[in-house]
C-alpha positions in Angstrom: 38.9 -35.5 -7.2 35.6 -36.4 -8.9 37.2 -36.2 -12.3 40.0 -38.6 -11.2 37.4 -41.1 -10.0 35.5 -40.9 -13.3 38.7 -41.5 -15.2 39.8 -44.4 -13.0 36.4 -46.1 -13.3 36.5 -45.6 -17.1 40.0 -47.1 -17.4 38.8 -50.1 -15.2 35.8 -50.7 -17.4 37.9 -50.4 -20.6 40.5 -52.9 -19.3 37.7 -55.3 -18.4 36.3 -55.1 -21.9 39.7 -55.8 -23.4 40.4 -58.8 -21.2 37.0 -60.3 -21.8 37.2 -60.1 -25.6 36.8 -63.4 -27.4 39.9 -65.0 -28.8 40.0 -66.6 -32.3 40.4 -70.4 -32.2 43.0 -71.6 -34.6 43.1 -75.2 -35.8 46.2 -77.3 -36.5 47.1 -77.4 -40.2 50.5 -79.1 -40.1 53.9 -79.3 -38.5 57.6 -79.8 -39.3 60.8 -80.3 -37.3 63.7 -77.8 -37.5 66.7 -78.9 -35.4 65.6 -79.2 -31.8 62.4 -77.3 -32.5 59.0 -78.3 -33.9 57.1 -75.7 -35.9 53.3 -76.1 -35.5 51.2 -74.4 -38.3 47.6 -73.2 -37.6 44.8 -71.8 -39.6 43.1 -68.8 -38.0 40.1 -67.7 -40.0 41.9 -68.1 -43.2 45.3 -66.8 -42.1 48.2 -69.0 -41.1 50.1 -68.6 -37.9 52.9 -70.7 -36.3 54.2 -71.5 -32.9 57.6 -73.1 -32.0 57.9 -75.8 -29.4 60.5 -78.5 -28.4 60.7 -81.2 -31.0 59.8 -83.8 -28.3 56.4 -82.1 -27.6 53.1 -82.6 -29.4 51.5 -79.7 -31.3 48.2 -78.7 -29.7 45.2 -79.4 -31.9 44.0 -75.8 -31.3 45.4 -72.5 -30.0 43.8 -69.2 -29.1 44.8 -66.0 -30.8 
């Protein structure tokens, strides 16, 4: 029973560390429309990433990754 409690508390502490990890803030680099979608391009610490939204929406200026 004591080992189970230690394992459970360790898993809880580990999941808290994972959930409280800082996200990278990505800044809008560009956008383009493709059919009914808008592709928003972001720069994340030198790497590019993209999200797809409806073409009637505005791309957020920043996203978290």
